[in-house]
C-alpha positions as CSV (number, residue, x, y, z in Angstrom):
1,X,6.8,4.3,4.8
2,X,5.2,7.5,3.5
3,X,3.9,8.3,6.9
4,X,7.3,7.9,8.5
5,X,8.8,10.2,5.9
6,X,6.2,12.8,6.6
7,X,6.7,12.5,10.4
8,X,10.5,12.8,10.1
9,X,10.1,15.7,7.6
10,X,12.3,14.0,5.0
11,X,11.7,15.8,1.6
12,X,10.9,13.6,-1.4
13,X,14.0,15.0,-3.2
14,X,16.2,13.4,-0.5
15,X,16.9,9.9,-1.9
16,X,16.8,7.8,1.3
17,X,16.0,4.1,1.2
18,X,13.5,2.5,3.5
19,X,16.1,1.0,5.8
20,X,17.5,4.4,6.6
21,X,14.0,5.8,7.3
22,X,13.2,2.9,9.6
23,X,16.5,3.3,11.5
24,X,15.9,7.0,11.8
25,X,12.3,6.5,13.0
26,X,13.6,3.8,15.5
27,X,10.8,1.5,14.5
28,X,10.7,-2.1,15.5
29,X,10.6,-4.7,12.6
30,X,7.8,-6.5,14.4
31,X,5.5,-3.5,13.9
32,X,6.1,-3.6,10.2
33,X,5.4,-7.4,10.1
34,X,2.2,-6.9,12.1
35,X,1.1,-4.2,9.6
36,X,1.7,-6.5,6.7
37,X,-0.2,-9.3,8.3
38,X,-3.2,-7.0,8.9
39,X,-3.1,-5.8,5.3
40,X,-3.1,-9.3,4.0
41,X,-5.9,-10.3,6.3
42,X,-8.0,-7.3,5.0
43,X,-7.2,-8.3,1.4
44,X,-8.5,-11.8,2.1
45,X,-11.7,-10.4,3.6
46,X,-12.3,-8.2,0.5
47,X,-11.5,-11.0,-2.0
48,X,-13.9,-13.4,-0.3
49,X,-16.6,-10.9,-1.1
50,X,-17.7,-10.2,2.4
51,X,-17.5,-6.5,1.8
52,X,-19.9,-6.5,-1.2
53,X,-19.5,-6.9,-4.9
54,X,-18.8,-3.2,-5.7
55,X,-15.5,-3.1,-3.7
56,X,-14.4,-6.4,-5.2
57,X,-15.1,-5.1,-8.7
58,X,-13.1,-2.0,-8.1
59,X,-10.1,-3.9,-6.8
60,X,-10.1,-6.3,-9.8
61,X,-10.3,-3.4,-12.2
62,X,-13.4,-4.5,-14.0
63,X,-14.9,-1.1,-14.3
64,X,-15.7,0.2,-17.7
65,X,-14.2,3.4,-19.1
66,X,-11.1,4.9,-20.6
67,X,-7.9,5.2,-18.7
68,X,-5.4,8.0,-19.0
69,X,-2.2,8.0,-20.9
70,X,1.1,6.9,-19.4
71,X,2.2,4.3,-17.0
72,X,-0.7,2.7,-15.1
73,X,-0.9,3.9,-11.5
74,X,0.2,1.6,-8.7
75,X,-2.9,0.4,-6.9
76,X,-3.6,-1.2,-3.5
77,X,-3.8,-4.8,-4.9
78,X,-0.3,-4.4,-6.6
79,X,1.0,-3.4,-3.2
80,X,-0.5,-6.5,-1.5
81,X,0.9,-8.8,-4.1
82,X,4.4,-7.4,-3.6
C-alpha cells in the first residue's frame, strides 16, 4: 500500500483508507491476494530454517541488547500474522 501511495503522490497528511487508494490505483484484488500468498510462502520458508539460523533468530527477536523507548516498532512478522 505504501508503494501505491507513493506512485499516486498521495501525501501522508491526506487521510485516505486503503480501499480508496486501491480504487484510485485501479488495482485488481487478485493481485493483492497473490502478493499475500507469496508473502506467507516466504514466511514459511524462513520459519522452517531453510534460510539459515541467523535470519530466523532476527525474526523471532531473540537478539540480545537494549531496545529504545516508546512503542515497539511494527516488524515484518507482525505484518505476516495480521
